[in-house]
Phi, psi and omega in degrees: 000153186272175194291324182293319176305307184290330177295316179293324183288326185256356183059037174240164179274161177299321174296316175310305184298318176303313176307313181293324173291318179298319189276001182074018185277321176257162170308140171289124179289160177291161174250132173287177181292340175272002182084000177285146176296139176236119181259159178229178178299333168306311179294325176296309179302319180292319178289324178291327179289324179292315180301313182287325177300312181301325178300332180259014170108350179290143176269177184299323180293317175297323172299317180297316177298319174299320183287324175298320181287333178293326185278346190266113182291339180270006182291157175251139181298329181306320179297320176287320178303318182304309177305317182292319184290325173301311177292331174299311179301313184300311175307311181301313182300319182291325181290320179299313178302317179293324175293322175301311176307314185287320177302317185297310179297321170305310184294316171305313182299315183296330182282343187272131184286337180058041182252199183271354178290161175275336180295129183224110175297333181295304177308308184296320179292323179281335180273335188290154177292335184275358174295122183233122175205125183290337179285346179245016176289339178284155178284122176244116176266000000 
């Protein structure tokens, strides 16, 4: 199948498929005599794994590692499970950070009268030295 056919079958754009190919994430497709890429069901499976892995939070490097495991007939499901558990822990950490961010912003918002005056506890709180938030300890440029 050509790139537009596999794009339809996997719900990916042709640009994304070429990107994955250029980065060496998917197997290189065969080339027809006219130079066009020719994809097969292995490519469909690889692209589906990548797309669905991205949907649950894996980055491209992690997807590449999952693909390597999927290709390995000697793989252990424990290795795949470990990667999934690591991603779950990362997601749990991000959720906790987001909950803390939300609580901080809710607190600041509740303190603001939202009137026509210039005094604003939100600005003062975000600018002040007493602002403490674990979600904001990282350097944000």
